[in-house]
C-alpha positions in Angstrom: 0.0 0.0 0.0 1.3 3.4 -0.9 2.1 5.9 1.9 -0.5 8.6 2.3 0.8 11.5 4.5 -1.1 14.7 4.7 1.2 16.4 2.2 0.3 14.1 -0.7 -1.3 16.9 -2.8 1.5 19.2 -2.1 4.1 16.7 -3.3 2.1 15.7 -6.3 2.2 19.2 -7.5 5.9 18.7 -8.1 5.0 16.4 -10.9 2.0 18.1 -12.3 3.3 21.7 -12.0 4.6 21.7 -15.5 1.2 20.7 -16.9 -0.4 23.7 -15.1 2.2 25.9 -16.5 1.6 24.7 -20.0 -2.1 25.8 -19.7 -1.2 29.3 -18.6 1.8 29.9 -20.8 0.3 32.9 -22.6 -0.2 34.9 -19.4 2.0 37.9 -19.3 3.8 38.2 -16.0 5.9 41.4 -15.7 8.2 42.4 -12.9 6.1 45.5 -12.2 3.2 43.2 -11.5 5.2 41.6 -8.7 6.2 44.9 -7.3 9.6 45.3 -9.1 10.4 48.1 -11.4 9.9 47.2 -15.0 13.1 47.4 -17.1 13.5 50.4 -19.4 15.5 49.1 -22.3 17.8 51.4 -24.2 19.0 49.2 -27.1 20.3 51.7 -29.6 23.8 51.1 -30.9 26.2 54.0 -30.5 25.4 57.3 -32.2 27.0 57.6 -35.7 30.2 59.5 -36.0 30.6 62.3 -38.6 26.9 62.7 -39.1 26.4 65.3 -41.9 23.5 67.2 -43.3 20.1 65.6 -43.7 18.5 68.7 -42.1 15.3 68.4 -44.2 14.8 64.8 -43.2 15.4 65.5 -39.6 12.7 68.2 -39.8 10.3 65.7 -41.5 10.9 63.1 -38.7 10.5 65.7 -36.0 7.2 66.8 -37.6 5.9 63.2 -37.8 6.7 62.8 -34.1 5.1 66.1 -33.1 1.9 65.4 -35.1 1.6 61.7 -34.1 -2.1 60.7 -33.5 -3.1 60.4 -29.9 -5.0 57.1 -30.4 -2.5 55.0 -32.3 1.1 54.2 -32.8 3.0 55.9 -35.6 5.1 54.0 -38.1 7.5 55.7 -40.5 9.6 54.0 -43.2 12.9 55.6 -44.3 13.5 54.0 -47.7 16.4 54.4 -50.0 19.1 52.7 -52.0 21.8 50.6 -50.3 24.5 52.8 -48.9 22.3 55.9 -48.8 22.8 56.3 -45.0 19.3 55.1 -43.8 20.7 53.5 -40.7 22.9 56.5 -39.9 20.0 58.9 -40.2 17.7 56.6 -38.1 20.2 56.1 -35.3 21.2 59.7 -35.1 17.6 60.9 -34.9 16.6 58.2 -32.5 19.5 59.1 -30.1 18.3 62.7 -30.4 14.7 62.0 -29.4 14.8 58.9 -27.2 14.5 60.9 -24.0 10.9 61.6 -25.1 10.1 57.9 -24.7 10.2 57.0 -21.0 9.0 53.5 -21.7 12.2 52.6 -23.5 14.0 52.3 -26.9 14.1 49.0 -28.8 16.4 48.3 -31.7 16.8 45.3 -34.0 18.7 44.7 -37.3 16.2 42.6 -39.3 18.9 41.7 -41.9 16.3 41.8 -44.6 18.8 41.6 -47.4 21.3 39.1 -45.9 22.5 36.4 -48.4 21.4 33.5 -46.2 18.3 34.4 -44.3 16.6 37.5 -42.8 15.9 37.6 -39.1 12.6 35.8 -38.3 10.0 38.1 -36.7 9.6 35.6 -33.9 13.2 36.1 -32.8 12.9 39.9 -32.8 9.7 39.6 -30.7 11.3 37.3 -28.2 14.2 39.7 -27.8 11.8 42.6 -27.2 9.7 40.7 -24.7 12.8 39.7 -22.7 14.0 43.3 -22.7 10.8 44.1 -20.8 11.2 41.4 -18.2 9.0 38.7 -19.6 10.4 35.3 -18.6 11.7 33.1 -21.3 9.4 30.2 -20.3 6.3 32.4 -20.6 7.1 33.5 -24.2 4.9 31.4 -26.5 6.1 29.7 -29.7 3.4 31.0 -32.1 4.1 34.2 -34.0 0.6 35.6 -33.5 0.7 34.8 -29.8 4.1 36.5 -29.5 2.9 39.6 -31.3 -0.2 39.8 -29.1 2.0 39.5 -26.0 4.2 42.4 -27.2 1.2 44.6 -27.8 0.0 43.7 -24.2 3.4 44.6 -22.8 3.6 47.9 -24.6 0.0 48.9 -23.7 0.2 52.3 -22.0 3.9 52.7 -22.5 5.6 55.3 -24.8 8.3 53.4 -26.6 10.5 54.2 -29.5 11.2 51.2 -31.8 13.9 51.2 -34.6 13.5 48.3 -37.0 16.6 48.5 -39.2 17.1 46.9 -42.6 13.7 45.4 -43.1 13.2 43.2 -46.1 9.4 43.2 -46.4 6.2 44.4 -44.8 5.6 40.8 -43.6 8.8 41.0 -41.6 7.8 44.2 -39.9 4.1 43.9 -39.3 4.1 41.4 -36.3 6.5 43.8 -34.5 4.3 46.8 -34.6 2.8 48.0 -31.3 -0.8 49.0 -30.9 -0.4 51.6 -28.2 -0.7 55.3 -28.7 2.4 57.2 -28.0 4.7 54.5 -29.6 6.8 55.5 -32.6 8.3 52.9 -35.0 11.1 53.9 -37.3 11.8 51.4 -40.1 14.6 51.5 -42.6 14.5 49.5 -45.9 15.7 49.5 -49.4 12.2 48.8 -50.5 9.1 51.1 -50.2 7.1 48.6 -48.1 3.9 50.0 -49.5 2.0 47.2 -47.8 2.6 48.9 -44.5 1.2 52.1 -45.8 -2.0 50.4 -46.9 -2.6 48.2 -43.8 -0.8 50.1 -41.0 -0.9 53.8 -42.2 2.9 53.9 -42.3 4.4 57.2 -43.5 7.1 56.9 -46.2 10.3 59.1 -46.1 12.2 58.5 -49.3 15.9 59.2 -48.6 17.8 60.7 -51.5 21.6 60.8 -52.0 23.7 63.6 -50.4 23.4 67.0 -51.9 26.7 68.3 -53.3 27.2 70.5 -50.2 26.6 67.5 -47.8 29.0 65.3 -49.8 31.7 68.0 -49.6 31.1 68.5 -45.9 31.6 64.7 -45.3 34.9 64.8 -47.2 36.0 67.9 -45.2 35.3 66.1 -41.9 37.2 63.0 -42.9 40.1 64.4 -45.0 40.6 67.8 -43.5 39.8 71.4 -44.3 43.2 72.3 -45.7 43.4 69.5 -48.4 39.8 70.0 -49.5 40.0 73.7 -49.6 43.1 73.5 -51.8 41.6 71.2 -54.5 38.0 72.2 -55.0 37.9 70.8 -58.6 39.3 67.4 -57.6 36.8 67.2 -54.7 33.9 67.9 -57.1 35.2 65.1 -59.4 35.4 62.8 -56.4 31.8 63.6 -55.4 30.8 62.9 -59.0 32.7 59.6 -59.1 30.9 58.5 -55.9 27.5 59.6 -57.2 26.9 61.4 -53.9 26.3 58.0 -52.3 27.2 58.4 -48.5 28.8 54.9 -48.2 31.0 55.3 -51.3 32.0 58.8 -50.2 33.0 57.6 -46.7 35.1 54.8 -48.0 36.8 57.0 -50.6 37.4 59.8 -48.1 39.0 57.3 -45.7 41.4 56.2 -48.4 42.3 59.8 -49.1 42.9 60.5 -45.4 45.3 57.6 -45.3 47.4 58.9 -48.2 48.2 62.4 -47.1 51.3 62.8 -49.3 49.3 62.4 -52.5 46.9 64.9 -54.0 43.2 64.4 -54.2 43.4 64.8 -58.0 45.9 62.0 -58.3 43.8 59.6 -56.4 40.6 60.6 -58.3 42.5 59.9 -61.5 43.3 56.4 -60.2 39.6 55.8 -59.7 38.9 56.9 -63.2 41.5 54.4 -64.7 39.7 51.6 -62.9 36.3 52.6 -64.4 36.2 50.0 -67.1 36.9 47.1 -64.7 34.2 48.5 -62.4 31.5 48.6 -65.1 32.0 45.0 -65.9 31.3 44.1 -62.3 28.4 46.4 -61.5 24.8 46.9 -62.6 23.7 49.8 -64.8 22.4 51.9 -61.9 24.5 54.9 -61.0 24.5 54.2 -57.3 25.6 50.6 -57.7 28.2 51.7 -60.2 29.5 54.3 -57.8 29.8 51.8 -55.0 31.7 49.3 -57.1 34.0 52.1 -58.4 35.0 53.1 -54.9 35.2 49.6 -53.6 37.2 48.4 -56.5 39.6 51.3 -56.2 40.0 50.8 -52.4 40.5 47.1 -52.9 43.2 47.4 -55.5 45.1 49.8 -53.3 45.4 47.2 -50.6 48.5 45.1 -50.1 48.1 41.5 -51.4 47.7 40.0 -48.0 44.8 42.3 -47.2 43.0 41.7 -50.5 43.3 38.0 -49.8 41.7 38.3 -46.3 39.1 40.7 -47.5 37.8 38.6 -50.3 37.8 35.5 -48.1 35.7 37.3 -45.6 33.2 37.4 -48.4 33.0 33.6 -48.0 32.0 34.0 -44.4 28.4 32.9 -43.9 27.3 36.3 -42.4 28.6 39.9 -42.5 29.5 39.8 -38.8 32.4 37.7 -37.6 34.8 37.2 -34.7 38.6 37.3 -34.9 39.0 33.5 -34.6 36.7 33.1 -37.6 38.7 35.6 -39.6 41.9 33.8 -38.8 40.3 30.5 -40.0 38.9 31.8 -43.2 42.0 33.7 -44.0 44.4 30.9 -43.1 46.2 33.1 -40.5 47.4 32.9 -37.0 45.6 35.1 -34.4 48.3 37.8 -34.4 48.3 38.1 -38.1 44.5 38.1 -38.3 44.2 40.8 -35.7 46.8 43.0 -37.5 45.2 42.6 -40.9 41.6 43.0 -39.8 42.5 46.2 -38.0 44.1 47.5 -41.2 40.9 46.8 -43.0 39.1 48.8 -40.2 41.5 51.7 -40.9 40.5 51.5 -44.5 36.8 51.7 -43.6 36.2 48.4 -45.2 35.4 46.6 -41.9 33.6 48.0 -38.9 34.4 47.0 -35.3 31.2 46.1 -33.4 32.6 44.7 -30.1 35.7 43.1 -28.5 37.5 41.4 -31.4 34.2 41.3 -33.3 33.7 43.0 -36.7 31.2 43.3 -39.5 31.2 44.2 -43.2 28.5 46.4 -44.5 26.2 44.0 -46.5 27.3 45.8 -49.7 30.9 45.2 -48.8 30.2 41.6 -47.9 28.6 41.1 -51.3 31.5 42.8 -53.0 34.0 40.7 -51.1 32.2 37.5 -52.2 32.2 38.7 -55.8 35.9 39.3 -55.5 36.4 35.9 -54.2 34.6 34.5 -57.2 36.8 36.5 -59.7 40.2 36.6 -57.9 40.4 33.5 -55.8 41.2 30.2 -57.6 38.3 27.8 -57.5 40.2 25.2 -55.5 41.5 27.9 -53.1 38.0 29.3 -52.7 36.5 25.9 -51.9 39.3 25.1 -49.5 38.9 28.4 -47.6 35.2 27.9 -47.3 35.7 24.3 -46.1 38.3 25.3 -43.6 36.1 28.0 -42.2 33.0 25.8 -41.9 35.1 23.1 -40.4 36.5 25.5 -37.8 32.9 26.5 -36.9 32.1 22.7 -36.5 35.1 22.1 -34.3 34.3 25.2 -32.2 30.6 24.2 -31.8 31.6 20.7 -30.7 34.0 22.1 -28.2 31.4 24.5 -26.8 28.8 21.7 -26.6 31.2 19.5 -24.6 32.0 22.2 -22.2 28.4 23.1 -21.7 27.4 19.4 -21.0 30.5 18.0 -19.2 30.7 14.3 -18.7 27.6 13.5 -20.8 27.1 11.8 -24.1 28.5 13.9 -27.0 28.9 13.3 -30.7 32.2 11.7 -31.7 32.3 13.0 -35.2 35.7 13.9 -36.6 35.7 17.1 -38.7 39.4 17.6 -39.2 41.9 20.3 -38.0 40.2 23.4 -36.7 42.3 25.9 -38.7 42.8 28.3 -35.8 42.6 28.1 -32.1 39.2 27.7 -30.5 37.4 30.6 -28.8 36.1 28.8 -25.7 37.8 27.5 -22.5 35.0 27.1 -19.9 31.3 26.7 -19.6 30.4 30.4 -19.4 32.5 31.1 -22.5 30.8 28.2 -24.3 27.4 29.6 -23.5 28.3 33.1 -24.6 29.9 31.9 -27.8 27.0 29.7 -28.9 24.5 32.5 -28.1 26.6 35.1 -30.0 27.2 32.9 -33.0 23.7 31.4 -33.3 22.8 33.2 -36.5 26.2 32.4 -38.0 26.1 28.8 -37.0 22.7 28.4 -38.7 24.0 30.0 -41.8 27.1 27.8 -41.7 24.8 24.8 -41.3 22.9 25.7 -44.4 26.1 26.2 -46.4 27.4 22.8 -45.2 24.2 21.1 -46.3 24.4 22.7 -49.7 28.0 21.4 -50.1 27.4 17.9 -48.8 29.8 18.5 -45.9 28.0 15.8 -43.9 30.4 15.7 -40.9 30.3 19.5 -40.6 26.5 19.3 -40.6 26.4 16.7 -37.9 28.8 18.6 -35.7 26.9 22.0 -36.0 23.5 20.4 -35.7 24.7 18.5 -32.6 25.6 21.7 -30.9 22.1 23.1 -31.2 20.9 21.1 -28.1 21.7 24.2 -26.0 18.6 25.9 -27.5 16.6 23.9 -25.0 17.6 26.5 -22.5 16.8 29.4 -24.8 13.3 31.0 -25.4 10.6 28.8 -26.9 10.8 30.7 -30.2 14.1 29.1 -30.8 13.0 25.5 -30.2 11.7 24.9 -33.8 15.2 26.0 -34.9 16.7 23.2 -32.8 14.2 20.8 -34.4 15.1 21.8 -37.9 18.9 21.5 -37.2 18.4 18.1 -35.7 16.4 17.0 -38.7 19.3 18.1 -41.0 21.8 16.4 -38.7 19.8 13.2 -39.0 19.8 13.3 -42.8 23.6 14.1 -42.8 24.3 11.2 -40.4 22.4 8.8 -42.7 24.2 10.1 -45.8 27.5 9.7 -44.0 26.6 6.2 -42.8 27.2 7.3 -39.2 24.8 5.0 -37.2 26.0 6.4 -33.9 25.2 10.0 -34.8 21.9 8.8 -36.4 20.8 7.3 -33.1 21.8 10.4 -31.2 19.7 12.6 -33.5 16.7 10.3 -33.2 16.9 10.7 -29.4 17.5 14.5 -29.5 14.8 15.2 -32.0 12.4 13.1 -29.9 13.4 15.4 -27.0 12.6 18.5 -29.0 9.3 17.1 -30.2 8.4 16.6 -26.6 9.4 20.2 -25.8 7.0 21.3 -28.5 4.2 19.0 -27.3 4.4 16.9 -30.5 4.0 13.6 -28.7 3.3 11.2 -31.6 6.3 12.4 -33.6 8.5 12.0 -30.5 7.2 8.5 -30.0 7.9 7.6 -33.6 11.5 8.6 -33.3 12.0 6.8 -30.0 10.3 3.7 -31.3 12.5 3.6 -34.4 15.5 4.1 -32.0 14.3 1.2 -29.8 13.7 -1.1 -32.7 17.2 -0.5 -34.1 18.7 -0.9 -30.7 16.9 -4.2 -30.1 17.9 -5.4 -33.6 21.6 -4.7 -32.8 21.4 -6.1 -29.3 22.5 -2.8 -27.7 21.0 -2.8 -24.2 22.1 0.7 -23.3 20.6 2.3 -26.4 17.4 0.4 -25.9 17.3 1.6 -22.3 17.8 5.2 -23.4 14.9 4.9 -25.8 12.6 3.5 -23.1 13.8 6.4 -20.8 12.7 8.8 -23.5 9.3 7.2 -23.9 9.0 7.3 -20.1 9.8 11.0 -20.1 7.1 11.6 -22.7 4.5 10.0 -20.5 5.8 11.8 -17.4 5.4 15.2 -19.1 1.8 14.3 -20.1 1.2 13.4 -16.4 0.6 9.7 -17.4 2.6 8.7 -14.3 1.8 5.0 -14.2 2.9 4.5 -17.8 6.0 6.6 -17.2 6.8 4.5 -14.2 6.6 1.3 -16.2 8.9 2.6 -19.0 11.5 3.7 -16.5 11.4 0.4 -14.6 12.0 -1.4 -17.9 14.9 0.9 -18.7 16.6 0.5 -15.4 18.3 -2.9 -15.8 19.3 -2.0 -19.4 21.2 1.1 -18.5 23.1 -0.3 -15.5 26.8 0.3 -15.9 26.4 3.8 -17.5 26.5 5.9 -14.4 25.0 9.1 -15.9 22.1 7.4 -17.7 21.3 5.1 -14.7 21.3 8.2 -12.4 18.8 9.9 -14.7 16.5 6.9 -14.6 16.7 6.6 -10.8 16.1 10.4 -10.5 12.9 10.1 -12.6 11.7 7.0 -10.7 12.1 8.9 -7.5 10.1 11.9 -8.7 7.4 9.8 -10.3 7.1 7.7 -7.1 6.5 10.9 -5.2 3.7 11.8 -7.6 2.2 8.3 -7.2 2.4 8.5 -3.4 5.0 5.7 -3.1 7.3 7.7 -0.8 9.4 4.8 0.5 10.2 3.8 -3.0 11.0 7.4 -3.9 13.5 7.5 -1.1 15.2 4.3 -2.2 15.5 5.5 -5.8 16.9 8.9 -4.6 19.5 7.0 -2.5 20.6 5.0 -5.5 20.7 8.2 -7.6 23.0 9.8 -5.0 25.4 6.9 -5.1 25.6 7.1 -8.9 26.1 10.9 -8.9 28.9 10.6 -6.4 30.5 7.8 -8.4 30.6 9.9 -11.6 31.9 13.0 -9.8 28.9 15.0 -10.7 28.8 17.6 -7.9 25.8 19.5 -9.1 24.0 16.1 -9.7 24.8 15.1 -6.2 23.0 18.3 -5.0 20.0 17.3 -7.1 19.9 13.8 -5.6 20.2 15.1 -2.1 17.2 17.4 -2.8 15.3 14.4 -4.2 15.9 12.6 -0.9 14.8 15.7 1.0 11.5 15.7 -0.9 11.0 12.0 -0.2 11.7 12.5 3.5 9.3 15.5 3.6 6.6 13.4 2.0 7.1 10.7 4.6 6.6 13.3 7.3 10.3 13.1 8.5 11.0 16.9 8.4 14.2 16.7 10.4 15.8 14.4 7.8 14.3 16.6 5.1 16.0 19.6 6.5 19.3 17.7 6.8 19.3 16.6 3.2 18.0 19.9 1.8 20.7 21.8 3.7 23.4 19.4 2.2 21.9 20.0 -1.2 22.1 23.7 -0.7 25.8 23.6 0.2 26.6 21.8 -3.1 24.3 23.9 -5.2 25.8 27.1 -3.9 29.2 25.9 -5.0 28.1 24.6 -8.5 27.9 26.7 -11.7 24.6 27.9 -13.0 22.4 26.0 -10.5 20.6 29.1 -9.1 17.1 28.0 -9.8 17.6 24.5 -8.3 19.2 26.2 -5.3 16.0 28.3 -4.8 13.9 25.2 -4.9 16.1 23.5 -2.3 15.8 26.5 -0.1 12.0 26.4 -0.4 12.0 22.7 0.5 14.2 23.4 3.5 11.9 26.3 4.6 8.8 24.2 4.6 10.4 21.5 6.9 12.0 24.1 9.1 8.5 25.7 9.6 7.0 22.3 10.4 9.6 21.7 13.1 9.1 25.1 14.6 12.3 26.7 13.3 10.5 29.8 12.0 13.7 32.0 11.8 15.5 29.4 9.7 12.5 29.0 7.5 12.4 32.8 6.9 16.1 32.9 6.2 15.8 30.2 3.5 12.8 32.0 1.9 14.6 35.3 1.9 17.6 33.8 0.1 15.2 32.0 -2.3 13.4 35.2 -3.1 16.6 37.0 -3.8 17.7 34.3 -6.2 14.3 34.2 -8.0 14.3 38.0 -8.3 17.7 37.9 -9.9 16.4 35.3 -12.4 13.4 37.5 -13.1 11.0 34.9 -11.7 7.5 36.4 -10.9 7.3 34.2 -7.8 10.0 36.2 -6.1 7.7 38.7 -4.3 5.3 35.9 -3.1 8.3 34.0 -1.6 9.6 37.2 0.0 6.2 37.9 1.5 6.1 34.5 3.0 9.5 35.1 4.5 8.2 38.1 6.3 5.1 36.4 7.8 4.5 33.6 10.2 5.5 30.8 8.0 3.0 28.0 8.2 3.5 24.4 7.1 1.0 24.7 4.2 2.2 28.1 2.9 4.7 26.5 0.5 1.9 25.4 -1.8 0.3 28.7 -2.4 2.5 29.9 -5.2 3.2 26.6 -7.0 5.1 23.6 -5.7 7.4 23.7 -2.7 8.9 20.4 -3.9 9.9 21.6 -7.3 10.4 19.2 -10.2 13.8 17.6 -10.2 16.5 18.0 -12.8 14.8 15.7 -15.3 11.2 16.5 -14.7 10.7 19.1 -17.4 12.3 20.0 -20.7 12.2 23.7 -19.9 12.4 26.1 -16.9 14.3 24.1 -14.4 15.8 21.1 -15.8 17.8 19.3 -18.3 16.2 18.5 -21.6 15.2 15.2 -23.0 15.6 11.6 -22.0 18.2 12.7 -19.5 21.0 11.2 -21.5 21.6 14.0 -24.0 21.4 17.2 -21.9 23.3 17.6 -18.7 21.4 17.9 -15.5 24.0 20.4 -14.3 23.1 22.9 -17.0 20.0 24.2 -15.3 19.0 27.7 -16.5 22.4 28.6 -17.7 23.4 32.3 -17.8 26.6 33.7 -19.2 28.8 35.0 -16.4 
């Protein structure tokens, strides 16, 4: 007979809590609703240097802001040719007026004209919601739901939104607020007439510089003395650049670097390159001007710089880190840094962070075209392969650091080409997060070129997306599907089985239970056919997890019991199974069995040297003791768990739950002061994590803590490290994602 202490319903909520959360996922919980000040984001990049002219456009934007309707948001589209200075104008004006928007300033580069893929609106929405304190786990997956949530968040707030480099009205429309007082400034090479029709957007066509503005820019960059002494040459330079701001800035930078030569001599050089230029450019004057200036600047570079520049055109995206530049350029880090900085001095590359750079998308396209014409075909293919291979090696290294001691892909992808950029878990998290867009573009390039091992490696590194907002989970699913296809094409059965398990995990995260079961059943059938007991046990564990997440606890129990003898000998996987059996037993009221499974889990965690996992196991034991009514033992094991979790990396959320568990048993044993101490610490941690429960926990700490108070705001006995695929714990069957990852944050 199962034990039936009075706390049965309290403990059961530890298992069913995730189901309740799934029903309420679209509820917007902001920090201000819990008593905390709402963040006021100020996301604008730095104000442009050397801003020149555009007085009429500034007046127009000022007028649109001053006459904005009181009952609706205002949308304005600054449209113009590539290189006309749309972003420069938008940023300069936004910096000038953002103090009028007390609700915050949002900025996103939509990359509407990138070679590989524009930014998905769902990713921009997720970023904006997080900027206003919406918890990642409360951001829905669907685009319409995300857009509705943003409108709710912005209701009653006066916010300035800058949407740079939009490719279409469809990319912009989901991001538009519905609140009066908000102002949206969009930049695009296209007119986006659809926004004018459906959203009353105002169009501000941006022309080229006037001759006076063009001359002023040259004066600012080159110097008053040189410009004043050669007015005719300056006029020819302006004509050569067709008054296009980007072309003028690049040309002026080259002039500034060659102070011993006259402006006239340098303009003559540009004229001699005109024939080459026309062969490379379209018929339009602005494109011709851009190519003229780019071609002239390129041919003036030393050979080593032209080689690096054109190879940067092979990079999957315009933005890159120094390590990637070294790999694509076939350089060591010292040489890469020196050469990239010389390209910065030539205004061909722009620094955007510590050892991070970007090419204007026109320069990126020009560099790619130069690689096509100037780089031998075999050299071009080798450089691209080396660069993609480096990304694959770096992604594998980051993945292994992020999930130490747990199953990883063993694919061999060759020599990395340059040193790797990660050395510890926090660096691994930061690098994967920073390079997500580039990794996805690299994955696509590798698929197109049948680089199967590279595809497997990069797709395998996408499991970290389980700890990112829900909007990114479908990206993980797509990557794993590509990885599965590549593994099959490469006849890599080990990687194929890994991707079947991981994709099943992701299907579960998305609530697609039948598709998850199909992958796991295929995995189980192949494991049974080959006689691999461990792989069969892992498949059964995954099927058990699916039932557990659906609150089908008896079925989950049966699957994990069948898995247990099959996974013996693999400490990590066995510990995962014991962990889940302990938690399910609590949910079924089998508290003595829960305690025995938690004890076995603890032995396995200790045997594998998993310090954070040992903390989780100790907490599982505390929960079982608490369910049995043995609060003194519960306090003892919860406090031991707290000590380990305090010392571990990125276990803050687990620590908060252990503190709440300790608080409840302290209260039951009459130790009110200790209970309040634990709750105060838990509240502080939850507040730092942006958890909306923080104020409720803090309020309990300041009152007469009662034994039942722990259930008022959720579950005092929180799900363990393998109970859910999001929020607290490790993803999946418990064999692919480390239980020690928790809600990772870059340090």
